[in-house]
KOLBA-568648 format. One record per residue (C-alpha): residue in one letter; x, y, z. Coordinates in steps of 0.02 Angstrom, whole numbers, padded with zeros to 5 digits, always signed. Layout:
aXYZ
...
//
This chain:
x+12417+05224+03993
x+12410+05209+03805
x+12538+05327+03709
x+12416+05417+03621
x+12362+05502+03789
x+12530+05567+03800
x+12530+05636+03645
x+12527+05850+03656
x+12367+05918+03639
x+12472+06058+03508
x+12490+05917+03378
x+12315+05878+03372
x+12206+05938+03237
x+12016+06020+03297
x+11861+05978+03209
x+11732+06094+03243
x+11527+06085+03249
x+11366+06175+03289
x+11311+06046+03412
x+11405+05873+03470
x+11305+05728+03506
x+11368+05588+03640
x+11316+05421+03614
x+11231+05325+03447
x+11106+05248+03544
x+10906+05264+03551
x+10923+05451+03613
x+11072+05517+03499
x+11003+05431+03326
x+10826+05510+03377
x+10926+05682+03420
x+11013+05685+03265
x+10852+05644+03151
x+10788+05795+03239
x+10917+05906+03211
x+10926+05860+03001
x+10744+05898+03020
x+10718+06041+03129
x+10877+06127+03115
x+10929+06095+02930
x+11119+06171+02885
x+11170+06154+03066
x+11350+06054+03076
x+11339+05905+03200
x+11432+05742+03235
x+11377+05616+03363
x+11529+05532+03449
x+11492+05325+03502
x+11631+05257+03591
x+11549+05092+03528
x+11594+05009+03354
x+11416+05034+03308
x+11273+05104+03363
x+11131+05041+03480
x+11198+05064+03660
x+11105+04943+03755
x+11046+04840+03605
x+11215+04834+03533
x+11324+04798+03705
x+11206+04681+03792
x+11223+04488+03719
x+11142+04391+03863
x+11002+04254+03795
x+10821+04327+03740
x+10884+04500+03771
x+10708+04599+03726
x+10632+04782+03759
x+10546+04775+03937
x+10418+04918+03868
x+10324+04928+03711
x+10396+04973+03536
x+10251+05095+03495
x+10295+05196+03625
x+10507+05153+03622
x+10510+05165+03443
x+10511+05351+03381
x+10355+05445+03339
x+10406+05476+03165
x+10443+05293+03110
x+10298+05174+03142
x+10346+05012+03224
x+10260+04875+03130
x+10323+04715+03211
x+10264+04631+03395
x+10245+04780+03546
x+10382+04662+03646
x+10546+04644+03519
x+10711+04566+03531
x+10876+04652+03520
x+10922+04625+03354
x+10740+04693+03277
x+10775+04858+03370
x+10949+04876+03295
x+10862+04849+03127
x+10744+04976+03161
x+10882+05099+03228
x+10977+05049+03068
x+10834+05086+02959
x+10816+05267+03032
x+11002+05288+03001
x+10991+05242+02805
x+10829+05327+02752
x+10874+05496+02845
x+11067+05496+02776
x+11144+05510+02975
x+11284+05379+02941
x+11402+05542+02876
x+11374+05612+03041
x+11436+05474+03148
x+11601+05429+03213
x+11607+05255+03307
x+11752+05194+03425
x+11767+05366+03490
x+11793+05357+03684
x+11785+05540+03775
x+11903+05559+03910
x+11876+05759+03943
x+11734+05891+03920
x+11803+06072+03949
x+11689+06243+03935
x+11788+06417+03911
x+11664+06545+03934
x+11782+06670+03858
x+11774+06570+03694
x+11596+06501+03729
x+11658+06340+03663
x+11674+06166+03732
x+11815+06063+03676
x+11834+05877+03703
x+11972+05768+03684
x+11930+05581+03625
x+12028+05415+03578
x+11993+05347+03420
x+12003+05150+03492
x+12005+05084+03310
x+12164+05161+03280
x+12230+05233+03441
x+12232+05414+03359
x+12182+05554+03499
x+12063+05669+03415
x+11999+05833+03464
x+11822+05925+03447
x+11767+06093+03474
x+11561+06120+03489
x+11452+06282+03527
x+11319+06161+03601
x+11318+05980+03690
x+11187+05857+03682
x+11222+05715+03786
x+11153+05563+03743
x+11262+05430+03811
x+11120+05347+03928
x+11125+05309+04129
x+11230+05144+04151
x+11410+05098+04121
x+11411+04982+03976
x+11594+04908+04010
x+11554+04822+04178
x+11392+04769+04269
x+11357+04786+04462
x+11392+04630+04555
x+11396+04621+04752
x+11559+04560+04834
x+11510+04397+04922
x+11617+04284+05029
x+11673+04131+04948
x+11662+04199+04772
x+11835+04133+04747
x+11797+03949+04805
x+11651+03929+04659
x+11734+03805+04534
x+11604+03841+04391
x+11569+04010+04303
x+11501+04171+04343
x+11441+04293+04228
x+11376+04447+04206
x+11235+04484+04073
x+11321+04647+04032
x+11464+04554+03971
x+11395+04387+03897
x+11507+04286+03817
x+11444+04258+03640
x+11499+04080+03623
x+11429+04018+03783
x+11358+03826+03769
x+11240+03803+03917
x+11154+03670+03857
x+11126+03528+03995
x+11200+03639+04122
x+11139+03692+04281
x+11125+03888+04282
x+11074+03988+04428
x+11024+04164+04414
x+11039+04287+04559
x+10910+04426+04540
x+10727+04459+04509
x+10715+04606+04391
x+10701+04628+04217
x+10844+04554+04148
x+10825+04394+04262
x+10635+04384+04180
x+10715+04390+04022
x+10862+04259+04055
x+10772+04127+04142
x+10655+04084+04017
x+10776+04105+03873
x+10889+03990+03954
x+10758+03865+04030
x+10741+03786+03859
x+10922+03730+03829
x+10995+03706+04011
x+10966+03551+04123
x+10875+03674+04253
x+10866+03868+04283
x+10856+03927+04468
x+10805+04093+04497
x+10873+04167+04676
x+10817+04324+04733
x+10812+04425+04894
x+10637+04493+04855
x+10496+04468+04717
x+10474+04604+04587
x+10313+04645+04514
x+10288+04604+04322
x+10155+04643+04197
x+10083+04497+04086
x+10014+04509+03920
x+09999+04444+03750
x+10143+04489+03631
x+10023+04566+03525
x+09901+04715+03515
x+09728+04679+03461
x+09683+04824+03378
x+09846+04854+03290
x+09802+04672+03216
x+09631+04747+03164
x+09681+04908+03103
x+09824+04800+02983
x+09682+04687+02929
x+09584+04866+02866
x+09733+04911+02765
x+09738+05062+02877
x+09918+05152+02839
x+10049+05109+02956
x+10101+05276+03003
x+09909+05286+03071
x+09918+05121+03171
x+10098+05180+03235
x+10003+05351+03312
x+09816+05260+03352
x+09915+05124+03453
x+10052+05230+03528
x+09904+05340+03598
x+09799+05196+03653
x+09948+05117+03746
x+10016+05300+03817
x+09822+05324+03888
x+09806+05163+03971
x+09996+05152+04048
x+09952+05310+04124
x+09796+05258+04185
x+09875+05104+04248
x+10021+05211+04347
x+09898+05334+04421
x+09810+05172+04490
x+09960+05099+04560
x+09955+05268+04675
x+09758+05272+04714
x+09726+05095+04728
x+09892+05006+04749
x+09806+04840+04831
x+09674+04818+04673
x+09816+04827+04560
x+09923+04712+04646
x+09785+04592+04671
x+09755+04601+04472
x+09954+04565+04427
x+09945+04422+04540
x+09795+04347+04468
x+09883+04328+04320
x+10029+04257+04396
x+09920+04141+04463
x+09818+04092+04324
x+09992+04008+04242
x+10086+03931+04393
x+09924+03873+04459
x+09820+03890+04629
x+09951+03785+04731
x+10105+03875+04701
x+10173+03991+04832
x+10142+04135+04745
x+10134+04232+04926
x+10317+04200+04944
x+10390+04199+04777
x+10292+04327+04667
x+10222+04442+04801
x+10335+04605+04832
x+10355+04710+04979
x+10327+04869+04883
x+10163+04948+04807
x+10169+04921+04598
x+10265+05046+04519
x+10386+05092+04674
x+10514+05011+04558
x+10491+04986+04359
x+10383+04859+04324
x+10432+04755+04164
x+10313+04682+04037
x+10329+04484+04034
x+10259+04436+03861
x+10150+04287+03851
x+10219+04257+04022
x+10342+04155+03982
x+10442+04149+04151
x+10313+04095+04236
x+10273+03964+04107
x+10451+03916+04122
x+10437+03879+04313
x+10232+03798+04289
x+10330+03677+04155
x+10471+03627+04280
x+10605+03692+04185
x+10647+03833+04302
x+10613+03866+04489
x+10615+04001+04611
x+10696+04032+04787
x+10659+04164+04886
x+10809+04186+04994
x+10982+04292+05021
x+11167+04234+04983
x+11256+04178+05123
x+11395+04143+05037
x+11472+04048+04885
x+11540+03871+04863
x+11644+03756+04760
x+11470+03689+04709
x+11363+03853+04700
x+11277+03952+04823
x+11230+03928+05023
x+11084+04012+05049
x+11065+04109+05241
x+10919+03988+05263
x+11060+03845+05256
x+10997+03780+05080
x+11143+03751+04955
x+11102+03781+04760
x+11245+03696+04647
x+11259+03774+04482
x+11375+03748+04328
x+11367+03935+04288
x+11298+04071+04404
x+11226+04225+04318
x+11223+04382+04427
x+11075+04483+04369
x+11113+04607+04489
x+11100+04787+04421
x+11236+04888+04350
x+11332+05043+04398
x+11256+05211+04345
x+11361+05320+04223
x+11358+05499+04265
x+11394+05609+04115
x+11473+05480+04024
x+11629+05461+04149
x+11699+05602+04054
x+11799+05724+04163
x+11717+05889+04145
x+11771+06054+04172
x+11702+06229+04174
x+11829+06363+04146
x+11966+06249+04223
x+11872+06188+04370
x+11824+06015+04391
x+11635+05992+04398
x+11557+05935+04535
x+11397+05867+04440
x+11289+05853+04627
x+11314+06030+04669
x+11202+06080+04506
x+11018+06078+04530
x+10926+06013+04388
x+10808+06111+04267
x+10666+05986+04211
x+10811+05836+04220
x+10913+05909+04060
x+10988+06056+04088
x+11103+06100+04244
x+11145+06274+04345
x+11324+06312+04303
x+11333+06198+04155
x+11318+06326+03984
x+11264+06249+03822
x+11229+06077+03877
x+11081+05969+03869
x+11066+05798+03953
x+10930+05677+03894
x+10869+05547+04051
x+10711+05474+04014
x+10551+05400+04104
x+10547+05271+04244
x+10375+05214+04213
x+10373+05252+04027
x+10476+05232+03878
x+10641+05312+03863
x+10615+05386+03691
x+10449+05469+03744
x+10557+05596+03836
x+10694+05589+03721
x+10593+05645+03576
x+10533+05789+03698
x+10690+05844+03736
x+10746+05841+03557
x+10608+05965+03534
x+10671+06073+03664
x+10847+06073+03598
x+10795+06133+03425
x+10692+06256+03502
x+10824+06327+03610
x+10945+06332+03459
x+10818+06422+03374
x+10801+06561+03517
x+11003+06567+03526
x+11016+06617+03336
x+10865+06743+03353
x+10950+06817+03497
x+11132+06817+03423
x+11188+06726+03581
x+11320+06625+03608
x+11297+06551+03776
x+11142+06509+03882
x+11125+06423+04060
x+11009+06402+04174
x+11004+06480+04339
x+10873+06500+04507
x+10774+06641+04497
x+10767+06762+04645
x+10610+06679+04675
x+10702+06517+04678
x+10835+06559+04804
x+10744+06509+04965
x+10683+06335+04880
x+10737+06177+04962
x+10853+06075+04862
x+10825+05884+04871
x+10882+05730+04816
x+10867+05707+04618
x+10729+05582+04645
x+10608+05562+04793
x+10644+05387+04856
x+10470+05346+04919
x+10392+05379+04733
x+10548+05260+04639
x+10696+05189+04732
x+10790+05058+04616
x+10950+05005+04688
x+11058+05075+04551
x+10984+05261+04593
x+11001+05235+04794
x+11181+05187+04773
x+11227+05317+04651
x+11107+05468+04722
x+11253+05560+04787
x+11323+05575+04612
x+11164+05658+04540
x+11110+05844+04528
x+10979+05908+04651
x+10805+05960+04614
x+10694+06090+04696
x+10510+06076+04747
x+10442+06167+04577
x+10410+06083+04437
x+10527+06179+04336
x+10685+06119+04449
x+10649+05934+04439
x+10627+05763+04346
x+10434+05740+04365
x+10443+05567+04274
x+10269+05606+04221
x+10250+05591+04007
x+10089+05623+04012
x+10101+05808+04084
x+10270+05843+03996
x+10197+05805+03813
x+10100+05950+03851
x+10214+06055+03971
x+10382+06039+03841
x+10310+06147+03689
x+10245+06277+03816
x+10420+06310+03894
x+10445+06489+03892
x+10626+06524+03844
x+10621+06709+03891
x+10595+06651+04056
x+10718+06721+04177
x+10775+06552+04223
x+10876+06542+04048
x+11024+06676+04056
x+11092+06723+03882
x+11256+06812+03843
x+11326+06853+03676
//
C-alpha cells in the first residue's frame, strides 16, 4: 500500500464543490459544459484518474481504433461534427479538446486523481470523496453536495481474457486491445485475433496491411452493418454552403430516425434484416465464400451490439486474402499458437484477445451510505440514472443500440433541472424511493437478457441494480421515446423525496 494511503485523514485539506463529476470522458466533459451553460455560478470539479481527457479514446491504443457509431450522434448536440461519420480516436480527442477549450472547462478538471472512496453523510447532507493524485502521490479530500458519475461502465486498467489451458506454453506474445503497447511492430508477423466483436472488426483490417496474415478466430459470428464512411446529405448540404450547425442537426435527425426504424425492424422482421445485412457481406467476399458459417450469427440482429463497418474494410481484407476467418473454439494454447476444438492448429507470432472487458460498477469506488457499505445490486434504478437509497447522485449509463452521448446529453439536462428544483425548494437532499403503488412491483435484472445479452453484462448482472416493470423504474434503451420523456419527468412526483 502506498504511504499516501496511510496518511491520517485529519491532515488532509478539504475542497468543497456544489457538484463533483467523476470522469473526463465523453459524459463528464458534456456534463461540465451543460453545468456552465444551464447552471452558471455552480461550483464544480471534474476528477479524472487518467493523465488527460477522453476516457476510452485516450486509453485504447490498438491499431485502427475508431468509433463504432456515427459521430453526428456520438458527438454532442451543441457542437457540430464536420468529419466523416466513423472517426478515429485521434479525431474524437481533437473534437473533445475543442469543447474544453472553447468553453473554458480546463480549470475545472483535475487529472491523475484516482478516487478510492465516496461516503454519504445524511446529517451533513454531503458526499466526501478521498482520492490520490497519482502524479504527486498526495492524498486529497473533496466534499460535494451532488455527485455526478460519468466514469463509464468498464475497467480501463485491464480487459477480459478467459483463462485457456496452455497459455503459459505459448512462446509468442499475448495482447489485449485495452493494454496495447504503443511501440509494437507487427510488420511481417502472423497475427491471430480471438473474438468477433467491434474491436476485432477494427483490429483485423487495421493490422492486415502490415502483418504477414491476420486470422480472426471466433466462437460464433457477429452482426455488422456495412456502409460508406460518408453521408450523402451532409456532402450535399456542404456543397450548398449550409451552416455547419444546420448540417449537424439535419444529419443527426436523419440518422436517429433511420436508426430507430432499423432497430424496430430488427424486432418486427428479423429475417428480412438479416438477409439485407448478409447481402452486403456477400457482395464483398463473393458468392463462393462460406457466409453461412463465418458471418451468419445464431441470434437476431441487435440482440447484441451491431457495429458499423465503414466501407466494409473487414470483409475487404478477407476478400483480398490478407485476413481469414476461422469459426471454432479454443481447445488450448500450444507453443506455436492455438489448437481449436476441431483439431486445427493456428500458428501465430502474436495473439490478440479481443474478448471483451470487465464491467466497472461505479468506478470501482468504495461507496458507503451513513457508514454502511453500499450493495449496489440491492438498489432499484430510476430510469437507469438514479437509485433507491443513494441520495444526491446521478449515474450516466448510455444506450446499447444508439450513441452513448445521446443519453449523456439527456441526463445532463435532467441533472440541471433537478439542481434547479432543489434550489427552488431549499432542499439539500434528494433521492428516489418506491411509491406506495410500487411496492408490489416485480424486481427484475438490470436488463432483460432476451432483449440484449452481451457477455460483459451477463458476467456482471449480479453487480448491477435491479429494475421494475414500470417505465420509470428501468433503463429502456430507447432514445426515440426518452428524448420526449426526459424533458417531461415530473420532479414533483412522489418518487422524488426531498429534504432540507
